[in-house]
N, C-alpha and C positions, 0 to 999 in steps of 0.2 A: 438435453441442453448441454452443448459442448463447453461454453464458457462459465458455467457455474461451478465454482470449485467445491471440492469436498473437504472434509475436515483435514484429512491427511495432506492434501495438496496445500491447504492453507498453512499448515505447519512448515512445509518445505518452502513456501514463499517467504516466511519470516526468516528461516535459516538462510536462504539464498541472499536475502537483503543484508543480513548481518555479515555474510562472507564477502560482501562488497560487489556482488553481481549486479550489473546494470538492469534496470527495469525491463528494457527491450529483450535482454537475454532471458530473463525469467518468463516474459510473455511468450517468447518463441519456444522455450523448453516445455512449457506446460500448455501451450496453445490456448491462452487465456486472454480475455479482453482486459485492457489496463484498468478499466473501471472496477472490475472485480478485485484486482489486486489492491487498489486503494480502499475498497470496502473492507477487505481483510485487515490491511495495515491501519485503518482508522478505528477498528474495533466494531464497526457496524455488523459485520458478518463473522461468525465463528470467533467471538472474543476470547474464548478459552484456549484457542490455538496458540496464542502468544505465550502463555505460561508453559504449555507443552513444548513449544519450540525452544524456550530458554533452557529447559531440562535437556532436550536432545542436543542442543548446541554445546552445552557444558559437558555432556558425556562424550561427544565426538571430538571436541576440541578443548580439552581441559586447560591447556596453557595459553590459549589464544583469547585475548580480550575481545568482546563484541565491538564491532565498528561503530554502530549507532546506539547501542544500549537498549535495543528492542523497544524503542519509544514509538508511541502511536503517531501516525501521520496526521499533521494538522494542515488542512488546505490553506493556501494563500488566498487572500481576499482579492477579488478582481477590482481593479481601479476603474472608476467611472469617469469618463471625460465629461465634465459639466457642459461643454459646448454641444455635445450630442444630446443631452437631455432637453435642450431648447428645441430640438426637432419635434418633440412630442407635445409641446404646448400649443394649444389653439388660441391664437390671439384675436380671433375674429369675434 
């Protein structure tokens, strides 16, 4: 399975995110599905990779502060248009 990240790749996803790389660039570099990135960044998959990435980042860039603070991704809630919900009511 090409788009399932390994532990090492997930560490690099975190480091790339902290370096300010765009999501599309990380996707292209690792040939990964964006849903897998968000699984890693939300802590669903390989949650320990975040702690490892913090250590790696601090070793590689000791004087550079992290851009996002290695915070987990929190998905935005989708807004529901109330008018569309009326389409599903059976008034008969």
